[in-house]
C-alpha positions in Angstrom: 0.1 0.4 0.1 3.2 2.2 0.1 3.3 4.9 -3.0 6.8 5.3 -3.8 8.7 7.7 -5.6 10.8 5.6 -8.2 10.6 3.0 -10.3 11.2 0.1 -8.4 14.1 -1.8 -10.3 15.3 -5.4 -8.8 18.4 -5.1 -6.8 18.3 -1.1 -7.2 20.8 -0.1 -5.1 22.2 3.5 -4.7 25.1 6.4 -5.2 26.6 8.1 -8.2 27.0 6.3 -11.2 29.5 6.4 -14.5 27.8 9.9 -16.1 29.1 12.9 -13.9 27.5 15.9 -14.0 29.6 18.9 -15.5 30.2 21.9 -13.3 29.5 24.5 -12.1 26.0 24.0 -13.4 24.9 21.0 -11.4 23.2 19.6 -14.3 25.1 16.9 -17.5 25.6 19.1 -20.1 26.6 16.1 -22.1 23.3 14.9 -22.2 21.9 17.6 -23.7 20.8 17.3 -27.5 20.9 20.7 -28.6 19.1 19.7 -32.2 15.8 18.9 -29.8 13.6 22.1 -28.9 12.5 21.8 -25.3 9.2 23.1 -26.1 8.1 20.5 -28.2 10.0 17.5 -26.9 11.9 18.4 -23.5 12.4 14.8 -22.5 14.5 14.0 -25.3 16.1 17.7 -24.9 16.9 16.9 -21.4 18.3 13.3 -22.4 18.5 13.3 -26.3 22.3 12.0 -26.2 22.5 10.3 -22.9 20.2 7.8 -24.4 22.2 7.4 -27.6 25.4 6.7 -25.9 24.0 4.9 -22.8 22.7 2.1 -24.4 20.9 -1.5 -22.6 23.5 -3.3 -21.1 22.8 -7.2 -22.1 22.1 -8.0 -18.6 19.3 -5.7 -18.2 15.6 -4.6 -19.4 15.8 -0.7 -18.4 19.3 1.5 -18.4 18.5 4.5 -16.3 20.4 7.1 -14.2 18.8 4.6 -11.3 20.4 1.9 -12.6 23.7 3.9 -12.8 23.2 5.1 -9.0 22.6 0.8 -8.5 25.9 -0.1 -10.4 28.0 2.1 -8.8 26.7 0.8 -5.3 26.7 -2.5 -5.9 30.5 -2.2 -6.1 30.3 -1.2 -3.3 28.1 -3.2 -1.1 29.5 -6.1 -3.5 33.1 -5.0 -1.8 32.0 -5.0 1.8 30.3 -8.8 1.0 33.8 -9.7 -0.5 35.7 -8.8 2.8 32.5 -10.6 5.3 33.3 -14.0 3.4 36.3 -14.1 4.6 36.1 -16.4 7.8 37.8 -13.8 10.2 37.8 -13.9 14.6 37.3 -10.5 14.3 34.1 -10.4 12.1 31.3 -8.5 13.8 28.0 -11.0 14.3 26.6 -8.7 11.4 29.7 -9.3 8.7 29.2 -12.6 10.0 26.0 -12.9 9.0 25.7 -11.1 5.9 29.4 -12.5 5.1 28.3 -16.3 5.2 25.1 -15.3 3.2 26.9 -14.2 0.3 29.1 -17.0 0.3 26.9 -20.1 0.2 25.2 -17.7 -2.8 28.9 -17.6 -4.1 29.2 -21.5 -4.0 28.3 -22.1 -7.3 30.0 -25.5 -7.2 27.8 -26.7 -4.1 24.9 -25.2 -5.6 25.4 -27.3 -8.9 26.3 -30.3 -7.2 22.7 -30.1 -5.1 20.7 -30.2 -8.8 17.2 -30.1 -7.2 17.5 -31.8 -4.2 17.4 -28.6 -1.9 13.5 -28.5 -2.6 12.8 -32.7 -2.7 12.1 -32.1 1.6 8.8 -29.8 0.1 7.9 -31.9 -3.1 7.8 -35.3 -0.7 5.5 -33.5 1.7 3.1 -32.4 -1.0 3.1 -35.4 -2.3 2.4 -37.2 0.9 -0.4 -35.1 1.4 -3.4 -37.5 2.1 -6.4 -35.4 1.9 -7.5 -32.0 1.7 -7.5 -31.7 5.0 -4.1 -31.6 5.1 -3.6 -28.6 3.1 -4.5 -25.9 5.2 -1.3 -27.1 7.4 1.2 -27.4 4.5 0.1 -23.9 2.6 0.8 -22.4 6.3 4.5 -24.0 5.8 4.8 -22.6 2.3 3.8 -19.4 3.0 6.9 -19.6 6.2 9.2 -20.4 3.5 8.4 -17.7 1.0 6.4 -20.0 -1.1 3.1 -17.6 -2.9 0.4 -20.6 -2.8 -3.2 -19.2 -2.9 -3.4 -16.5 -1.1 -1.4 -13.9 0.7 -1.3 -13.1 4.6 0.0 -10.8 6.8 -0.5 -7.8 8.7 -1.3 -4.2 8.3 -2.0 -1.5 10.3 -6.2 -1.3 11.4 -7.7 1.4 8.8 -10.2 2.2 11.9 -7.3 2.5 14.4 -3.7 3.4 13.3 -2.1 2.6 16.2 -2.8 -0.7 16.4 -2.3 -4.2 14.1 -4.5 -6.9 12.6 -4.6 -9.9 10.2 -4.5 -9.0 6.8 -6.1 -11.8 4.0 -5.4 -10.9 0.6 -5.1 -12.4 -3.0 -2.1 -14.0 -4.5 -0.9 -17.6 -5.5 0.1 -16.7 -9.2 3.1 -17.0 -11.4 2.8 -14.3 -14.1 2.8 -10.2 -12.8 -0.7 -9.8 -12.9 -3.9 -11.0 -13.5 -4.3 -9.8 -16.6 -1.9 -12.1 -18.1 -4.1 -14.9 -17.6 -7.2 -13.6 -18.7 -6.3 -11.0 -21.9 -6.7 -12.9 -25.6 -4.5 -10.3 -27.7 -2.0 -12.4 -29.5 0.9 -11.2 -26.8 -1.0 -12.4 -24.4 -1.5 -16.1 -25.7 1.7 -15.7 -26.6 3.5 -15.0 -23.0 0.7 -17.7 -21.5 1.7 -19.8 -24.1 5.4 -19.6 -23.2 4.4 -19.4 -19.2 3.2 -22.9 -19.3 5.9 -24.6 -21.4 8.4 -22.7 -18.3 6.3 -24.9 -16.6 6.5 -27.8 -18.4 10.2 -27.9 -18.8 10.4 -27.1 -14.7 8.8 -30.5 -14.3 10.9 -32.1 -16.9 14.2 -31.3 -15.2 12.7 -33.0 -12.3 13.0 -36.0 -14.4 9.2 -36.5 -15.2 8.1 -37.8 -18.4 7.3 -34.9 -21.2 4.0 -36.0 -21.6 3.4 -35.9 -17.8 5.9 -32.8 -17.2 3.6 -31.1 -19.6 0.0 -32.0 -18.5 1.1 -31.4 -15.0 1.6 -27.5 -16.6 -1.3 -27.5 -18.1 -3.0 -28.2 -14.6 -0.9 -25.6 -12.8 -2.0 -23.0 -15.1 -5.2 -23.9 -14.8 -5.5 -23.5 -11.1 -3.7 -20.6 -11.4 -6.6 -18.9 -13.9 -8.9 -19.8 -11.7 -6.8 -17.4 -9.3 -6.6 -14.9 -11.4 -10.2 -15.3 -12.8 -11.5 -14.5 -9.6 -8.7 -11.8 -8.8 -9.6 -8.3 -8.1 -7.9 -5.7 -10.9 -5.1 -3.6 -9.9 -7.1 -0.2 -10.4 -9.6 -1.5 -7.8 -6.7 -2.5 -5.4 -5.6 1.3 -5.4 -8.8 1.9 -3.5 -8.1 1.5 0.5 -12.0 1.8 0.9 -12.3 -1.4 -1.1 -10.2 -3.3 0.6 -10.9 -2.7 4.1 -13.1 -5.6 4.9 -13.4 -6.8 9.0 -14.1 -10.6 8.7 -14.4 -13.2 11.5 -13.3 -16.8 11.1 -16.9 -17.7 10.5 -17.1 -15.0 7.4 -14.5 -16.9 6.3 -15.9 -20.8 6.8 -18.8 -19.4 4.7 -16.5 -17.9 1.7 -14.5 -20.8 1.4 -15.3 -23.6 3.4 -13.2 -26.3 1.7 -10.6 -24.6 3.6 -9.5 -25.2 7.5 -8.8 -21.8 8.0 -8.1 -22.4 11.6 -6.2 -24.9 11.1 -3.8 -22.7 9.0 -3.8 -20.2 11.8 -2.9 -23.0 14.4 -0.2 -23.7 11.7 1.3 -20.0 12.3 0.9 -20.2 16.1 -1.4 -17.5 15.8 -4.7 -17.2 17.8 -6.9 -14.7 16.1 -11.2 -14.8 15.4 -11.0 -12.1 12.8 -9.2 -10.1 10.3 -9.2 -7.6 7.2 -10.0 -9.2 3.8 -8.2 -7.1 1.1 -10.9 -9.3 -1.3 -13.9 -11.0 -0.2 -15.0 -11.9 -3.5 -10.9 -13.8 -4.1 -11.4 -15.9 -1.3 -15.0 -17.1 -2.2 -13.6 -18.1 -6.0 -10.6 -19.7 -3.9 -13.0 -22.0 -2.0 -14.9 -22.9 -5.5 -11.5 -23.6 -6.5 -10.3 -25.7 -3.5 -13.5 -27.5 -3.3 -14.2 -28.1 -7.4 -10.1 -29.1 -8.0 -8.8 -32.4 -7.2 -6.3 -33.1 -4.5 -4.0 -34.8 -7.6 -4.8 -31.1 -9.0 -3.9 -29.2 -6.2 -0.5 -31.1 -5.3 0.2 -30.5 -9.1 0.1 -26.5 -8.5 1.8 -26.9 -4.8 4.8 -28.4 -6.5 4.5 -25.9 -9.5 5.0 -23.0 -6.8 7.9 -24.5 -5.1 9.7 -24.8 -8.1 9.0 -21.7 -9.6 10.1 -20.0 -6.2 13.4 -21.6 -5.9 14.8 -22.2 -9.1 16.9 -18.7 -9.3 18.4 -20.3 -6.5 19.1 -24.2 -7.7 21.3 -25.6 -10.3 22.3 -24.0 -13.6 19.2 -25.7 -15.8 16.4 -24.4 -13.1 18.1 -21.0 -13.5 18.6 -20.7 -17.1 14.5 -21.5 -17.6 13.6 -19.4 -14.8 15.5 -16.7 -16.8 14.0 -17.8 -19.6 10.7 -16.3 -18.7 11.0 -14.3 -16.5 13.1 -12.1 -17.7 13.8 -12.9 -21.6 10.2 -13.6 -22.0 8.4 -10.8 -19.7 11.6 -8.2 -19.4 13.2 -8.4 -23.0 16.5 -9.0 -20.6 19.3 -10.7 -23.3 22.1 -12.2 -20.7 21.9 -13.8 -17.3 23.7 -11.2 -14.7 26.8 -12.7 -13.3 26.7 -14.4 -10.1 27.8 -11.5 -7.7 25.7 -9.1 -8.9 22.8 -11.3 -8.1 23.8 -12.4 -4.8 24.3 -8.8 -3.7 20.8 -8.4 -4.5 19.8 -11.6 -2.3 22.0 -10.7 0.6 20.5 -7.0 0.4 16.5 -8.3 -0.1 17.2 -10.4 2.8 19.0 -9.2 5.5 18.4 -5.3 4.3 19.4 -3.8 7.4 22.3 -6.0 8.3 24.0 -5.2 5.0 23.0 -1.6 5.7 24.5 -0.9 8.7 28.0 -1.4 6.8 26.6 0.4 4.1 25.6 3.8 6.1 29.3 2.9 7.8 30.7 3.4 4.0 28.6 5.7 2.4 26.7 7.9 4.3 28.2 10.9 6.7 28.5 14.2 7.4 25.9 16.2 7.5 23.4 14.3 4.6 20.5 14.2 6.9 20.6 17.6 8.9 20.5 19.1 5.2 17.6 17.0 3.4 15.9 17.4 6.6 16.4 21.7 6.0 14.8 20.8 2.3 11.9 18.6 4.0 10.8 21.3 6.0 11.2 23.9 2.9 8.7 22.2 1.0 6.3 21.3 3.9 6.4 25.3 3.8 6.0 25.8 0.4 3.1 22.8 0.3 1.4 24.5 3.2 0.9 27.9 1.4 -0.4 25.8 -1.7 -3.0 24.3 0.4 -4.2 27.5 2.1 -4.1 29.4 -1.5 -6.0 27.2 -3.6 -9.4 28.3 -4.8 -11.5 24.8 -5.3 -11.1 23.6 -1.6 -12.7 24.8 1.2 -12.0 26.0 4.6 -12.8 23.4 6.6 -11.2 21.1 4.5 -7.9 23.2 4.4 -7.6 23.1 8.2 -8.0 19.5 7.8 -5.5 18.9 5.4 -3.4 21.5 7.4 -3.6 19.3 10.5 -2.3 16.4 8.2 0.3 18.1 7.0 1.6 19.4 10.0 1.5 15.7 11.5 3.8 13.6 8.6 6.5 12.7 10.4 10.3 12.6 8.2 12.5 9.4 8.4 15.5 10.1 6.8 18.8 8.0 5.7 18.3 4.9 7.8 16.0 3.4 11.2 17.5 4.4 14.5 17.2 1.2 15.6 18.5 -1.3 13.5 16.7 -4.6 12.9 17.8 -7.9 14.4 18.8 -10.8 12.3 20.3 -13.0 15.1 17.7 -15.6 15.0 18.3 -16.6 11.5 20.4 -19.3 10.8 23.1 -18.6 8.1 24.9 -21.7 6.9 27.4 -21.2 3.9 27.1 -24.6 2.7 23.0 -23.8 2.3 21.7 -21.4 -0.3 17.9 -22.2 -0.2 17.6 -22.9 3.2 19.3 -19.8 4.3 16.6 -17.9 1.7 14.3 -19.9 3.4 14.8 -19.3 7.0 15.0 -15.3 6.1 12.3 -15.7 4.7 10.7 -17.3 7.7 11.9 -14.9 10.0 10.4 -11.8 7.5 7.4 -14.0 7.1 7.3 -14.5 11.1 7.6 -10.9 12.2 5.1 -9.5 10.3 2.5 -11.6 11.6 4.2 -11.5 15.2 3.2 -7.7 15.3 -0.7 -8.5 15.1 -2.4 -7.5 18.4 0.0 -5.1 18.9 0.8 -1.6 19.1 2.4 -0.2 15.4 5.9 0.8 15.5 6.3 3.6 13.5 9.6 3.8 13.3 10.3 0.6 11.3 11.4 0.9 7.4 10.2 -1.0 4.3 13.3 -0.1 2.4 16.7 -0.8 2.9 19.5 1.9 3.6 20.9 1.2 0.4 17.7 1.8 -2.0 17.8 4.2 -4.4 13.9 5.3 -3.8 11.5 7.0 -1.2 7.9 6.5 0.4 5.4 7.7 1.6 3.0 5.7 4.2 -0.6 6.5 3.9 -1.5 5.1 7.4 1.7 6.1 9.6 2.0 9.3 8.0 5.4 9.5 7.4 8.2 9.7 4.2 11.2 7.9 4.2 14.5 8.9 2.5 16.7 5.8 2.3 20.7 7.2 2.4 20.3 5.1 -1.0 18.7 8.1 -2.8 20.6 11.0 -1.1 23.0 10.8 -3.8 24.0 12.3 -6.9 22.3 13.1 -9.3 19.6 13.8 -6.8 21.4 15.9 -4.6 24.9 17.1 -4.7 26.4 18.7 -1.0 28.1 21.4 -2.7 26.1 21.3 -6.2 24.0 24.0 -7.9 21.0 25.1 -5.5 18.6 25.2 -8.6 19.2 21.5 -9.9 18.6 20.3 -5.5 15.2 21.7 -6.1 14.9 20.1 -9.5 16.0 16.8 -8.1 16.1 16.1 -5.0 13.7 18.6 -4.0 10.7 17.1 -6.6 11.3 14.0 -4.6 10.6 15.6 -0.8 7.9 17.4 -2.8 6.6 14.3 -4.6 6.1 12.2 -1.5 4.9 14.6 0.7 2.2 14.8 -2.5 1.4 10.9 -2.0 -0.2 12.2 1.5 -3.1 14.1 -0.4 -3.8 11.9 -3.8 -6.4 9.9 -4.4 -4.8 7.7 -2.0 -3.5 9.4 0.3 -6.0 12.1 0.6 -8.3 9.0 2.6 -6.2 8.8 5.5 -6.1 11.5 8.3 -3.3 12.5 10.1 -3.3 9.9 12.4 -3.1 7.4 9.8 -6.5 6.6 10.1 -8.9 5.6 6.7 -11.2 8.3 7.2 -13.1 10.7 4.9 -12.1 14.6 6.3 -14.0 16.2 3.3 -16.5 17.8 2.3 -18.8 16.3 -0.7 -18.2 19.4 -2.6 -14.3 19.7 -1.9 -13.8 15.5 -3.3 -16.2 15.9 -6.3 -13.2 19.0 -7.0 -10.3 16.7 -5.9 -11.8 14.2 -8.2 -12.4 16.9 -11.6 -8.9 17.6 -11.3 -7.8 13.9 -11.0 -9.6 13.2 -13.8 -8.1 15.5 -15.9 -4.5 14.0 -15.1 -6.3 10.4 -16.2 -7.1 11.1 -19.3 -3.7 13.1 -19.8 -1.7 10.3 -18.8 -3.9 7.9 -20.3 -2.8 8.7 -24.3 0.5 8.4 -23.9 1.8 5.5 -25.9 4.0 2.9 -23.8 5.0 0.0 -26.1 3.3 -0.7 -29.5 -0.9 -0.6 -29.0 -0.5 -0.5 -25.3 -1.0 2.6 -23.8 -0.1 4.3 -20.0 -3.3 3.3 -17.8 -4.0 6.7 -16.8 -5.8 5.6 -13.2 -3.5 2.6 -12.6 -1.0 5.9 -11.9 -3.1 8.5 -10.8 -1.1 9.0 -7.8 2.4 8.6 -9.1 1.6 11.3 -11.8 -0.3 13.5 -9.5 2.8 13.0 -6.9 4.8 14.1 -9.9 2.7 17.0 -11.2 2.4 18.2 -7.4 5.8 17.6 -6.4 8.0 19.7 -8.7 5.5 22.1 -8.6 6.4 22.5 -4.7 10.1 22.2 -5.4 9.9 25.3 -7.9 7.7 27.1 -5.5 10.6 26.4 -2.6 12.9 27.6 -5.5 11.5 31.0 -6.2 11.6 31.9 -2.4 15.5 31.5 -2.2 15.7 33.2 -5.7 13.9 35.7 -3.6 16.4 36.3 -1.2 19.7 35.7 -2.8 19.9 35.9 -7.1 21.9 32.7 -8.8 24.0 33.7 -11.8 23.3 32.0 -15.2 25.3 28.9 -15.9 26.7 26.9 -18.7 23.8 29.2 -20.8 21.0 28.5 -18.6 18.9 30.7 -16.3 18.4 29.2 -12.8 14.7 28.5 -13.7 15.8 26.3 -16.9 18.5 24.1 -14.6 15.7 23.3 -12.3 13.9 22.1 -15.1 16.8 20.3 -17.2 17.5 18.9 -13.3 13.8 17.2 -13.0 14.2 16.0 -16.8 17.6 14.6 -16.5 16.9 12.2 -13.1 14.9 10.3 -15.3 17.2 9.7 -18.9 15.8 6.1 -19.7 16.1 3.7 -22.4 14.0 0.6 -21.9 12.9 -2.5 -23.9 9.9 -3.0 -25.2 8.5 -6.3 -23.2 9.7 -4.1 -20.1 7.4 -0.8 -21.2 4.9 -3.1 -22.0 5.5 -5.0 -18.6 5.1 -1.8 -16.5 2.4 0.1 -18.6 0.1 -3.3 -17.6 1.5 -3.4 -13.8 3.6 -0.5 -12.3 1.9 2.7 -10.5 4.6 4.7 -12.6 4.5 6.4 -15.7 7.9 6.0 -18.0 10.4 8.0 -17.6 9.4 10.3 -20.7 6.1 10.9 -19.4 7.0 11.7 -16.1 9.2 14.5 -17.4 7.0 15.6 -20.3 3.4 14.8 -18.9 4.4 16.9 -15.9 6.1 19.8 -17.6 3.6 20.8 -20.2 1.0 21.5 -17.0 3.4 24.2 -16.1 3.4 27.5 -17.5 6.5 28.2 -15.0 8.3 25.7 -17.6 6.9 27.4 -20.6 8.1 30.6 -19.1 11.4 29.4 -18.7 12.0 28.4 -22.2 10.0 30.5 -24.3 7.3 28.6 -25.1 4.1 29.4 -26.7 0.7 27.9 -27.3 0.5 25.6 -30.4 3.6 23.6 -28.8 3.9 20.0 -27.7 5.3 20.9 -24.5 2.3 23.6 -24.0 -0.8 21.8 -23.0 -4.3 23.9 -23.9 -5.8 22.2 -21.4 -3.1 21.9 -18.6 -4.0 19.7 -15.6 -3.7 20.6 -12.2 -5.0 19.2 -8.6 -2.2 20.5 -6.3 
């Protein structure tokens, strides 16, 4: 449910990459395509030469400024882990934990020798199920290991009491990225489904099953997942928190899905709760129908497939290759598998993120970075207060509530005040999959152990090295990991105009999320409560619908367009965030002037900084996948979609009505 600023990349980490911004302007002069007009295509103008000179590496689906940061930072993490993996008596417990996990991943000889044996216990246990009555206990076991089977279970803040944690049950159990991959009938979707089923067949064959048997098993697994997809709610509906709050008792669950023993499932997780939130009751009902109608043999086949699909990247080479061929090559257009050390770094960051993060912070995040960031956050918050007070479409009554929420926003910068304790996670240098399963169990247990306890708002949902930021609506806080507080987002001694256009816009983006179509439904305490007058809510919707229409006409790849409704929150935050940052820059310029640099005014440098953090090359496959599943627009539209709505941009570059970057019907919410 977190509204995140940036496009989430697999293994996305931090620090500045290969292309340096030229001093003294704070922008990358070598990226600018001066043959393009900023008023016709500002993205091409800002990034054209960068795009030309930075093709997508063969092991990536996307290559942009975020990837540059990730690439350099991954080298730092690599060095940390290589040193930590050496068995020395002076290693700290944290170094031993992350070092041994990394070592188990890098021990490819041991992994290859084991083949599929690391999953054999799971496969045997599934095969030995004697009846459907044992299904609940088996699903609980798989959930503890991190296997996505049938549904998801965890914990959330109670929407009616943000200080309380409750259980949460939601739809899940699919192997492809979204329900629409199973349900759409266009040629590309049909092709992808066929390749997915072929992938499953190959995996069953790698277990030693004859081709005919493997083909039948793959068809069965596909049928079960298609039934789950049919019962699933679409992604746009998943963005509406009101639709996702449905208090249900165990008796209610028994009525929705009587063929599953919910009490036995909870008992297997050592939980004694009588109620929970059910995100999608219609899915649970559909799940119940599938469990009732499906044979035990078919359900076993499905569970076997879910185990294989989850474990494949950590098994021997043939399994890794099949997983890569579908999940990376087919879905994302990646040509080559990443070298092993890169995958291992990403794995440790994912599973032991705050342990690795401690070492990262010591190495790469120091000085007064936190204080400087807090200062800018304070400036942007002041601009948000001015914006709320000045807008004409909101009543004084709602403005009062909005300001109260704004003043209650908490700011978390860099890294947690208290590090997560992984001491209970057993790590074995010779047991890669076992390590991952124990880390997954730790994470799952950590979530469900929160049920019934007060909310700890100081915990983080991202590791410190992550190049990203997020706003958490139920906690009403904005979070900036150390990883994003680096160039090209922020230069400690760089040009002020560029800093406002980059990290300032990031701050404004996250702050605006508190008042986007999702965030506005929560009050300052984090409760799901309608604090808007009816007239103000309608005014908000009318303005938001303008963005839906505008972005819904942008083409992502081929015949696939951006989903304006799915991306509404992020597009609104981009538009509002850049405007707030510009207001902060103008206030700063009123106190002290900034000279022109490298032929650009401060205002022009501001917009160029915004444009250049989104420089990006992306495969058609990845662009299509993002348009179908990701609430963030493609980089090109995060730039052009915003500037065409801002008269301040037109003034800065001398654009006039009729040019593409000057919208005839500019959209504005905040």
